[in-house]
VOLO-861491 format. One line per 3 residues: number of its first residue (from 1); their letters; for each residue y, x negated, z negated of N, C-alpha, C. Coordinates in Angstrom, 1 decimal, always signed. Last residue first. Example, Ala and Ser with C-alpha at 12.3 -4.5 7.8 and 13.67 -1.06 7.14 Angstrom:
2) SA) -2.2:-12.8:-7.1:-1.1:-13.7:-7.1:+0.0:-12.9:-7.9  -5.7:-13.2:-7.8:-4.5:-12.3:-7.8:-3.3:-13.2:-7.8
END
This chain:
153) ALR) +20.8:-6.8:-23.3:+21.6:-6.7:-24.4:+22.7:-7.1:-24.3  +19.4:-8.4:-20.8:+20.8:-6.6:-20.7:+21.8:-6.1:-21.7  +18.1:-9.5:-21.4:+18.8:-9.7:-20.6:+20.2:-8.9:-20.6
150) KKI) +16.0:-7.9:-22.9:+17.1:-8.7:-23.9:+17.7:-8.9:-22.8  +14.6:-6.7:-21.0:+15.7:-5.9:-22.0:+16.6:-6.7:-22.4  +13.6:-8.4:-19.5:+14.7:-7.5:-18.8:+15.5:-7.3:-20.0
147) VSA) +12.0:-9.0:-21.1:+12.2:-10.3:-21.6:+13.6:-9.3:-20.7  +10.1:-6.4:-21.7:+10.8:-7.2:-22.7:+11.7:-7.8:-22.7  +9.2:-6.4:-18.9:+10.2:-5.3:-19.6:+10.7:-5.9:-20.7
144) QEV) +7.6:-9.0:-19.3:+7.9:-8.8:-17.9:+9.7:-7.6:-18.9  +5.4:-7.4:-21.1:+6.4:-8.7:-21.5:+7.0:-9.1:-20.4  +5.0:-5.2:-19.6:+5.3:-5.3:-20.8:+6.4:-6.5:-21.3
141) LED) +3.6:-7.2:-16.7:+4.9:-5.4:-16.9:+5.6:-5.5:-18.4  +1.5:-7.7:-18.6:+2.6:-9.2:-17.4:+3.6:-8.2:-17.5  +0.1:-6.2:-19.1:+0.4:-6.8:-20.1:+1.5:-7.4:-19.8
138) ALA) -0.9:-5.0:-16.4:-0.2:-4.0:-17.3:+0.8:-4.9:-18.5  -2.8:-6.7:-15.5:-1.0:-6.7:-15.1:+0.1:-5.8:-16.1  -4.5:-6.5:-17.8:-3.9:-8.0:-17.6:-3.1:-7.8:-16.6
135) VLK) -5.5:-4.1:-17.2:-5.4:-4.3:-18.0:-4.1:-5.8:-18.2  -6.1:-4.8:-14.3:-5.1:-3.3:-14.5:-4.7:-4.0:-16.0  -8.2:-6.2:-14.6:-7.1:-7.0:-13.9:-5.8:-5.6:-14.5
132) AFK) -9.8:-5.1:-16.4:-9.2:-6.2:-16.8:-8.2:-6.2:-16.0  -10.2:-3.2:-14.3:-10.1:-2.4:-15.3:-9.4:-3.9:-16.4  -11.9:-5.2:-11.9:-9.9:-4.1:-12.3:-9.7:-4.1:-13.1
129) DQG) -14.1:-5.8:-13.7:-12.9:-6.8:-13.2:-11.9:-5.6:-12.9  -15.6:-3.3:-14.7:-14.7:-3.7:-15.3:-13.5:-5.0:-15.1  -15.2:-0.4:-12.1:-16.1:-2.1:-12.2:-14.8:-2.3:-13.7
126) YKE) -14.1:+1.8:-11.8:-13.7:+1.4:-11.2:-14.3:-0.2:-11.2  -16.8:+3.3:-13.6:-15.9:+4.3:-12.4:-15.5:+3.2:-11.4  -16.9:+2.4:-15.6:-18.2:+2.6:-14.6:-17.4:+3.4:-13.5
123) NVM) -14.6:+2.3:-16.7:-15.1:+1.0:-16.0:-16.5:+1.4:-15.7  -14.2:+4.4:-17.1:-13.2:+4.2:-16.1:-13.8:+2.9:-16.1  -16.0:+5.0:-18.9:-16.4:+6.3:-17.9:-15.5:+5.5:-16.8
120) EVW) -15.0:+3.3:-21.0:-16.5:+3.1:-20.8:-16.5:+4.2:-18.9  -13.1:+4.8:-22.4:-12.7:+3.4:-20.9:-14.4:+3.2:-20.4  -14.2:+7.0:-22.9:-13.3:+7.5:-21.9:-13.1:+5.7:-21.1
117) KDY) -15.7:+6.6:-25.4:-17.0:+6.8:-24.2:-16.0:+6.6:-23.2  -13.7:+5.1:-26.9:-14.3:+4.2:-26.1:-15.1:+4.7:-25.3  -12.2:+8.1:-27.7:-11.2:+6.3:-26.7:-12.2:+5.4:-26.2
114) TKN) -14.4:+8.5:-29.3:-14.3:+9.2:-28.1:-13.0:+7.8:-27.4  -14.3:+6.2:-31.0:-15.4:+7.0:-30.6:-15.4:+7.0:-28.9  -11.8:+6.5:-32.7:-11.9:+5.6:-31.2:-13.1:+5.7:-30.3
111) LEF) -11.9:+9.5:-33.3:-10.9:+9.3:-32.0:-11.6:+7.5:-31.5  -13.7:+8.5:-35.4:-13.8:+9.9:-35.0:-13.1:+9.4:-33.2  -12.2:+6.0:-37.0:-13.6:+6.1:-35.9:-13.8:+7.4:-35.6
108) LVE) -9.2:+7.7:-37.7:-9.6:+6.9:-36.4:-11.5:+6.7:-36.2  -11.2:+9.5:-39.1:-10.2:+10.2:-38.5:-10.2:+8.9:-37.4  -11.6:+7.4:-41.6:-12.7:+8.4:-40.7:-12.4:+9.4:-39.6
105) EGH) -9.6:+6.4:-42.2:-10.5:+5.2:-41.5:-11.5:+6.6:-40.7  -7.9:+8.6:-43.3:-7.4:+7.8:-42.3:-8.6:+6.8:-41.9  -9.4:+8.7:-45.9:-9.8:+9.4:-44.3:-8.6:+9.1:-43.1
102) KSV) -8.2:+5.4:-47.0:-10.2:+6.0:-46.7:-10.3:+7.5:-45.3  -5.3:+5.2:-45.1:-6.2:+5.5:-46.1:-7.8:+5.6:-45.4  -4.7:+1.7:-43.1:-4.6:+3.5:-43.2:-6.0:+3.6:-44.2
99) EFY) -1.0:+1.0:-45.0:-2.6:+0.5:-44.8:-3.1:+1.9:-44.7  +2.1:-0.5:-45.0:+1.6:+0.2:-44.8:+0.0:-0.1:-44.4  +4.7:-1.8:-47.3:+3.8:-1.9:-46.0:+2.7:-0.9:-46.4
96) TLR) +7.6:-1.8:-48.2:+7.0:-1.0:-48.0:+5.6:-1.3:-46.9  +10.6:-3.3:-50.8:+9.5:-3.5:-49.2:+8.2:-2.5:-49.1  +11.8:-2.9:-52.7:+11.8:-1.6:-52.0:+11.1:-2.0:-50.9
93) YDP) +11.3:-5.2:-54.3:+10.4:-4.3:-54.3:+10.4:-2.7:-53.3  +10.9:-8.5:-53.5:+12.0:-7.3:-52.6:+11.4:-6.5:-53.4  +9.1:-10.7:-54.0:+10.2:-10.3:-54.5:+11.0:-9.1:-54.1
90) EQR) +6.6:-8.6:-55.5:+8.1:-9.5:-55.7:+8.1:-10.2:-54.9  +5.2:-6.2:-55.0:+6.0:-6.5:-55.8:+6.6:-6.8:-56.1  +5.8:-4.1:-52.3:+5.1:-4.9:-52.8:+6.2:-5.5:-53.7
87) SIG) +3.5:-0.7:-52.4:+5.5:-1.6:-52.9:+4.6:-2.0:-52.8  +2.2:+1.4:-49.9:+2.1:+0.0:-50.4:+3.4:-0.3:-50.8  +1.5:+4.0:-48.3:+2.3:+3.1:-48.5:+2.2:+2.4:-49.9
84) EIL) -1.5:+5.1:-46.4:-0.7:+5.1:-48.0:+0.1:+4.2:-48.0  -2.6:+7.3:-43.7:-2.1:+6.2:-43.9:-1.7:+5.8:-45.5  -3.4:+9.9:-43.4:-3.9:+8.7:-43.1:-3.3:+7.3:-43.0
81) GLL) -2.4:+12.9:-45.3:-3.6:+11.9:-45.5:-3.4:+10.7:-44.5  +0.0:+13.3:-43.6:-1.3:+14.1:-43.0:-2.8:+13.4:-44.0  +1.9:+12.6:-45.0:+1.6:+13.6:-45.1:+0.4:+14.2:-44.6
78) QLE) +1.6:+9.9:-43.6:+0.9:+9.8:-45.0:+1.1:+11.3:-45.3  +2.1:+10.5:-40.7:+1.0:+9.9:-41.3:+0.7:+10.2:-42.9  +4.7:+11.2:-41.4:+4.6:+12.4:-40.9:+2.8:+11.6:-41.1
75) RCR) +6.1:+8.9:-41.8:+6.0:+9.8:-43.4:+5.1:+11.1:-43.0  +5.9:+7.5:-39.9:+5.2:+7.0:-40.9:+5.3:+7.6:-42.1  +7.5:+8.5:-38.4:+6.6:+8.6:-38.4:+5.6:+7.9:-39.2
72) RSI) +9.8:+7.8:-40.4:+9.5:+9.3:-40.0:+8.1:+8.9:-39.0  +9.8:+4.8:-39.7:+9.4:+5.5:-41.1:+9.4:+6.9:-41.3  +10.5:+4.7:-37.2:+8.9:+4.2:-37.7:+8.9:+4.6:-38.7
69) AAR) +12.8:+5.4:-36.8:+12.0:+6.1:-36.0:+11.0:+5.8:-37.1  +14.4:+3.3:-38.5:+14.2:+4.3:-38.9:+13.4:+5.9:-37.9  +14.2:+1.2:-37.3:+12.7:+1.2:-38.1:+13.3:+2.7:-38.9
66) SVH) +12.9:+2.0:-33.2:+13.8:+1.5:-34.5:+13.2:+1.8:-36.1  +10.7:+0.4:-31.2:+11.2:+1.8:-31.6:+12.3:+1.2:-33.0  +8.3:-1.2:-30.2:+9.9:-1.2:-29.4:+11.0:+0.5:-30.2
63) QGA) +6.1:-1.3:-31.9:+6.1:+0.0:-30.8:+7.6:+0.0:-30.2  +6.8:-3.9:-32.8:+5.6:-3.5:-32.2:+5.7:-2.8:-31.4  +9.6:-3.4:-34.5:+9.2:-4.0:-33.4:+7.8:-4.1:-32.4
60) ALE) +8.1:-1.3:-36.4:+9.2:-1.4:-35.0:+9.3:-2.0:-34.4  +6.1:-2.7:-37.3:+5.4:-1.4:-36.9:+6.4:-1.5:-36.0  +7.8:-4.3:-38.7:+6.6:-5.0:-38.0:+6.0:-4.1:-37.3
57) SGS) +9.3:-3.0:-40.3:+9.9:-3.4:-39.8:+9.2:-4.3:-38.7  +7.2:-1.7:-42.7:+7.6:-0.9:-41.3:+8.4:-1.5:-40.2  +4.4:-3.6:-42.3:+5.7:-3.9:-43.3:+6.2:-2.5:-42.0
54) VHK) +1.0:-3.9:-43.0:+1.8:-3.9:-42.2:+3.4:-3.1:-42.5  -2.3:-4.0:-44.1:-1.2:-4.7:-44.4:+0.2:-4.4:-43.4  -3.2:-4.5:-39.7:-3.2:-4.1:-42.0:-2.9:-4.6:-43.0
51) QDQ) -3.3:-4.1:-37.8:-2.4:-5.1:-38.3:-2.9:-5.3:-39.9  -5.0:-2.1:-37.1:-5.3:-3.4:-37.0:-4.7:-4.4:-36.7  -4.4:-0.2:-38.1:-5.3:-1.1:-38.9:-6.0:-1.8:-38.1
48) ISK) -1.6:+0.5:-37.0:-1.5:-0.4:-38.4:-2.9:+0.0:-38.9  -2.5:+0.5:-34.8:-2.0:-0.2:-34.9:-1.5:-0.7:-36.3  -3.5:+3.4:-35.0:-4.4:+2.1:-35.1:-4.1:+1.8:-35.0
45) LLI) -0.9:+4.3:-35.4:-2.4:+4.6:-37.0:-2.9:+3.5:-36.3  -0.1:+4.7:-33.7:+0.7:+4.2:-34.6:-0.3:+3.8:-35.2  -1.9:+6.0:-31.4:-1.4:+5.2:-31.5:-0.8:+4.0:-32.8
42) YQD) -1.7:+8.7:-33.6:-2.8:+7.8:-32.9:-2.5:+6.4:-32.8  +0.8:+9.0:-32.9:+0.3:+8.9:-33.8:-0.8:+8.4:-34.1  +1.0:+9.9:-30.2:+1.7:+8.6:-30.3:+1.6:+8.3:-31.9
39) YTL) -0.8:+12.3:-29.6:-1.2:+10.8:-28.9:-0.7:+9.9:-29.7  -0.6:+14.0:-33.0:-0.6:+13.2:-31.6:-0.7:+12.3:-31.2  -3.1:+15.4:-34.8:-2.8:+13.8:-35.0:-2.1:+14.1:-33.3
36) HYK) -4.2:+17.4:-36.2:-3.1:+17.9:-36.2:-2.2:+16.1:-35.9  -7.0:+17.1:-36.2:-6.6:+16.6:-37.8:-4.9:+16.6:-37.3  -7.9:+18.4:-34.1:-8.6:+19.2:-35.1:-7.2:+18.1:-36.4
33) QSI) -6.1:+17.9:-32.0:-5.6:+18.6:-32.8:-6.8:+19.2:-33.5  -7.4:+14.7:-31.4:-6.7:+15.4:-32.1:-6.2:+16.3:-32.8  -10.2:+16.6:-30.3:-9.9:+15.7:-31.7:-9.0:+15.9:-31.9
30) EGL) -8.6:+17.0:-28.1:-9.5:+18.6:-29.1:-9.6:+17.7:-30.3  -7.7:+15.0:-26.7:-7.1:+16.5:-27.4:-7.9:+16.7:-28.3  -8.9:+12.7:-25.6:-8.3:+12.8:-26.9:-8.4:+14.1:-27.8
27) FPR) -7.9:+13.8:-23.1:-9.7:+13.6:-23.3:-9.8:+13.5:-25.0  -5.5:+14.7:-23.0:-6.7:+15.2:-22.8:-7.9:+15.1:-23.6  -4.7:+12.0:-22.9:-4.5:+12.5:-24.0:-5.2:+13.7:-24.0
24) LDN) -5.9:+10.3:-20.1:-6.2:+10.1:-21.5:-6.3:+11.2:-22.6  -4.4:+11.2:-18.3:-5.9:+11.8:-18.2:-6.6:+11.0:-19.5  -1.8:+10.9:-18.8:-2.3:+12.9:-18.6:-4.0:+12.5:-18.4
21) TLW) -1.6:+8.2:-18.9:-2.0:+9.2:-20.4:-1.9:+10.5:-20.1  -2.8:+7.8:-16.4:-3.0:+7.2:-17.4:-2.4:+8.0:-18.3  -0.8:+9.1:-14.2:-1.8:+9.3:-14.4:-2.9:+8.8:-16.1
18) QYI) +1.8:+8.2:-15.6:+1.8:+9.2:-16.0:+0.3:+9.6:-15.5  +1.3:+5.2:-14.6:+1.5:+5.9:-15.9:+1.5:+7.0:-16.6  +1.4:+5.8:-11.4:-0.1:+5.4:-12.3:+0.2:+5.7:-14.1
15) QNF) +3.9:+7.1:-11.4:+3.1:+8.0:-11.0:+1.6:+7.5:-12.2  +5.7:+4.5:-12.2:+5.4:+5.9:-13.0:+4.6:+7.0:-13.2  +4.7:+3.2:-10.0:+4.4:+2.4:-11.1:+4.6:+4.0:-12.4
12) KMM) +5.9:+5.2:-8.0:+4.7:+4.5:-8.0:+3.9:+4.6:-9.9  +8.7:+4.9:-8.6:+7.9:+5.8:-8.8:+6.7:+5.7:-9.0  +9.2:+1.8:-8.3:+9.3:+2.5:-9.8:+8.4:+3.9:-10.1
9) GQA) +9.1:+1.5:-5.7:+8.1:+1.5:-6.5:+7.8:+1.6:-7.7  +11.1:+3.2:-4.7:+10.0:+3.4:-4.6:+8.5:+2.5:-5.6  +13.0:+1.8:-6.0:+13.1:+2.9:-6.1:+12.0:+2.9:-5.8
6) DSE) +13.0:-0.6:-4.0:+12.4:-1.0:-5.6:+12.4:+0.9:-6.6  +11.2:-0.2:-1.3:+12.2:-0.4:-2.1:+12.0:-0.4:-4.1  +8.0:-0.5:+0.2:+9.9:-0.4:+0.5:+11.2:-0.4:+0.0
3) IRM) +5.0:-0.9:-0.8:+6.3:-0.3:-1.4:+7.7:-0.9:-0.2  +2.2:-0.5:+0.5:+3.1:-1.2:+1.0:+4.7:-0.5:+0.6  -1.5:-0.8:-0.1:-0.2:-0.1:+0.1:+1.4:-0.6:-0.1
END
């Protein structure tokens, strides 16, 4: 496929992004609805699980959102009983770290099984090599977007 302009390239990229997210969200949807969890909350919960004992500032940087936005999102996960906020002892008692609760681990286990099944189906259809190349290219695009964002700031 030949891309004639930057705008056309951006539109094609947007179509690919929408296909990926629109395909995956319904796949996780039934389980997500069972726990009243959005796809974005799942991603945040997974990030907290992967990083273990992570601060709101670290989460905000990783999710590319403000600390206030992360604070709201984490509060929602706390109200659902999926994460716990743990206050730091010294030197700054105001700093809170987040960890996935036992209930959160159970929910993630079920969601991750479903997600892994989706990845397996994509791998079967397109092959691991193509899927790995797509992931690597997406990583490059994310990194480049970060560089461009810093230049524009």
